[in-house]
C-alpha positions in Angstrom: 13.5 -11.1 7.5 13.4 -14.1 5.2 10.3 -16.2 4.2 10.9 -19.9 3.8 14.6 -19.3 3.8 14.6 -17.7 0.3 12.2 -14.7 0.0 13.0 -11.4 1.6 10.1 -10.1 3.6 9.0 -7.1 5.6 7.5 -7.7 9.0 5.1 -5.1 10.3 4.2 -5.3 14.0 1.6 -3.6 16.1 3.3 -1.1 18.4 1.5 -0.9 21.8 -0.8 2.2 22.0 -0.7 3.1 18.3 -3.9 1.3 17.1 -6.2 -1.5 18.2 -5.3 -5.1 17.3 -8.7 -5.2 15.5 -7.8 -2.3 13.3 -4.4 -3.7 12.6 -5.8 -7.1 11.6 -8.5 -5.3 9.4 -5.6 -3.9 7.3 -4.4 -7.5 6.8 -7.9 -8.6 5.8 -8.1 -5.9 3.2 -4.6 -6.9 1.9 -5.9 -10.5 1.6 -8.8 -9.4 -0.5 -6.8 -7.0 -2.8 -4.3 -8.9 -5.0 -2.5 -7.0 -7.7 1.0 -6.7 -8.9 1.1 -3.0 -8.0 -0.1 -3.6 -4.5 2.3 -4.8 -1.8 1.8 -8.6 -1.5 0.6 -10.1 1.9 2.4 -13.4 2.8 1.2 -14.1 6.3 -0.5 -12.8 9.4 0.1 -13.8 13.0 -3.2 -12.9 14.7 -2.2 -13.6 18.3 -0.2 -11.2 20.4 2.4 -10.2 19.4 0.6 -9.5 16.1 2.6 -9.4 12.9 1.8 -8.8 9.2 4.4 -10.3 6.8 4.6 -8.7 3.4 6.9 -8.6 0.4 10.1 -6.7 0.9 10.6 -3.6 -1.3 14.3 -2.9 -1.5 14.3 0.9 -2.0 11.8 1.7 0.8 9.2 4.5 0.6 8.8 6.6 -2.5 9.2 9.7 -0.3 12.6 8.7 1.0 13.7 7.4 -2.4 12.9 10.7 -4.1 14.3 12.9 -1.3 17.4 11.1 -0.2 17.9 8.1 -2.5 18.7 7.4 -6.1 15.3 8.8 -7.1 16.8 12.3 -6.9 18.5 11.5 -10.3 15.6 10.2 -12.2 14.5 11.7 -15.5 10.9 12.6 -16.4 10.2 9.4 -18.4 11.1 7.2 -15.4 9.0 9.4 -13.1 6.0 9.2 -15.4 6.4 5.4 -15.5 6.4 5.2 -11.7 3.3 7.4 -11.7 1.6 5.1 -14.2 2.3 2.1 -12.0 0.7 3.8 -9.0 -2.3 4.8 -11.1 -2.7 1.1 -12.2 -2.7 0.0 -8.6 -5.2 2.7 -7.7 -7.5 1.8 -10.7 -7.5 -1.8 -9.4 -8.5 -0.6 -5.9 -11.3 1.4 -7.4 -12.5 -1.5 -9.5 -12.7 -3.6 -6.3 -14.9 -0.8 -4.8 -12.3 0.2 -2.2 -10.8 3.6 -1.5 -7.3 3.9 0.0 -7.8 7.3 1.8 -4.1 7.8 2.5 -2.3 7.7 -0.8 0.9 9.7 -0.5 4.6 9.1 -1.3 5.3 7.6 2.2 2.7 4.9 1.4 4.2 3.9 -1.9 7.1 1.4 -1.8 9.8 1.2 -4.4 11.6 -2.1 -5.3 14.3 -3.1 -7.7 14.0 -1.7 -11.3 11.8 1.2 -10.1 8.8 -1.0 -9.4 6.3 0.9 -7.4 3.6 -0.7 -5.2 0.9 0.8 -3.0 1.1 -0.1 0.7 -0.5 0.9 4.0 -4.1 0.0 3.8 -4.8 1.1 7.4 -7.4 3.6 6.3 -8.8 1.8 3.3 -12.5 0.8 3.2 -15.1 -0.8 1.1 -17.6 1.6 -0.4 -21.1 1.1 -1.4 -22.1 1.7 -5.0 -23.7 5.1 -4.5 -21.7 6.3 -1.5 -19.3 8.5 -3.5 -21.7 9.5 -6.3 -22.0 13.3 -6.4 -25.5 14.5 -5.5 -27.2 16.5 -8.1 -26.8 20.2 -7.3 -24.3 19.5 -4.6 -20.8 21.1 -4.3 -17.8 18.9 -4.8 -14.9 19.4 -2.3 
């Protein structure tokens, strides 16, 4: 779609039976709190049925499809390393804000023009308490 007649946007809608409206809207709340140039930007939320989340449009789609079937198949190592660094910058921001994504994978990274990568799909993200993920002394790490 188009936002304000000028900006291309992606419109995510809640498909019946996939998740609760509350969980879907919680993703929008997280996206509102997390603002970074390596995270997909939230533009608007329609919170009444039918529920929609309006985000920035990423022209190349998911990183998974881009690397498997798109122009990403022809990238060289320096370009791939730059893309990985962009993703790491976004994840570092999420960590600084005391959130964890919990579903980082190529399908949840979106690619735009000029190989810009942004983290998307905050459906499983959650706020963590300061000591929640601190390793306990003598404990085993997974």
